[in-house]
C-alpha positions in Angstrom: 22.2 -27.6 70.8 23.3 -26.8 74.3 21.4 -24.2 76.3 23.4 -22.6 79.1 22.0 -20.8 82.1 21.9 -20.4 85.8 19.0 -21.4 88.0 18.7 -20.7 91.7 16.5 -22.6 94.1 14.6 -19.5 95.3 13.7 -18.4 91.8 10.3 -19.9 91.4 9.5 -18.1 88.1 12.7 -19.2 86.4 12.2 -22.8 87.7 8.7 -22.9 86.1 10.1 -21.6 82.8 12.9 -24.2 82.9 10.2 -26.9 83.4 8.3 -25.5 80.5 11.4 -25.6 78.3 12.0 -29.2 79.3 8.4 -30.1 78.4 8.7 -28.4 75.0 11.8 -30.4 74.2 10.0 -33.5 75.1 6.8 -32.5 73.2 8.7 -31.8 70.0 10.8 -35.0 70.4 14.1 -33.0 70.5 15.8 -34.9 73.4 18.5 -36.1 71.0 19.2 -32.5 69.8 18.8 -30.2 72.7 20.4 -30.3 76.1 20.4 -27.9 79.0 23.6 -27.1 80.9 22.6 -25.6 84.3 24.9 -23.8 86.7 28.1 -24.9 85.0 31.5 -23.6 85.7 33.0 -20.6 83.8 35.7 -22.9 82.5 33.0 -25.2 80.9 31.3 -22.2 79.3 34.6 -21.1 77.8 35.4 -24.6 76.6 32.0 -25.0 75.0 32.2 -21.6 73.3 35.6 -22.6 71.9 34.0 -25.7 70.3 30.9 -23.9 69.1 30.0 -21.9 66.0 26.8 -20.1 66.8 25.4 -18.1 69.7 21.6 -17.7 69.9 20.3 -14.8 71.9 16.5 -14.9 72.3 15.7 -11.8 74.3 14.3 -9.2 71.9 14.5 -5.5 72.8 17.4 -5.9 75.2 19.7 -3.0 75.5 23.3 -3.7 74.5 23.6 -7.4 75.4 27.1 -8.0 76.7 26.7 -11.8 76.2 26.4 -11.2 72.4 29.6 -9.2 72.4 31.4 -11.9 74.4 30.2 -14.5 71.9 31.4 -12.5 69.0 34.8 -12.0 70.8 35.0 -15.8 71.1 34.5 -16.2 67.4 30.9 -17.3 67.4 28.3 -16.2 64.9 25.6 -14.3 66.8 22.0 -15.0 65.9 19.9 -12.3 67.5 16.4 -10.7 67.4 15.9 -7.9 64.9 14.8 -5.6 67.8 17.1 -4.0 70.3 20.6 -2.7 70.5 22.1 -5.9 69.0 21.0 -4.6 65.6 23.7 -1.9 65.8 26.6 -4.4 65.7 25.2 -7.7 64.4 24.8 -7.9 60.6 21.2 -8.1 59.2 21.7 -11.6 57.9 22.1 -12.8 61.5 19.0 -11.1 62.8 15.6 -12.9 63.1 12.0 -11.9 63.6 10.5 -15.4 64.1 11.8 -18.7 65.4 11.6 -20.1 61.9 14.0 -17.4 60.7 16.3 -18.1 63.6 16.3 -21.7 62.7 17.2 -20.9 59.1 20.0 -18.6 60.1 21.5 -21.2 62.5 21.3 -23.9 59.8 23.2 -21.7 57.3 25.7 -20.5 59.9 26.6 -24.1 60.8 28.1 -24.5 57.4 30.5 -21.6 57.9 34.1 -22.9 58.3 35.7 -22.5 61.7 38.6 -20.1 61.6 39.6 -19.7 65.3 43.2 -18.7 65.8 44.2 -20.5 69.0 43.7 -24.2 68.2 
């Protein structure tokens, strides 16, 4: 799993959160399965989305969520919290209430065949 995001030197809170995430990956022995892609180019984001199947959005209660719509437009299966505006356009079977549910949804969505038109 690749986790994409931007970090800025002056953002102390985000830097601490990123350190916490790195430690969690280490604590759960997930180094072989989870990687972080920080401050990557837009081209790399697009190329990675092209090769991906799922989009995991973790912020519950968010209004609209343009990144989810962009992921759907790229042909990705969105996996989103069951709280917030995502629920208006993401099918129930791709909404989660717990991380365990998210994990199950992602596992089942990985088996969906890729049918992207511009290969």
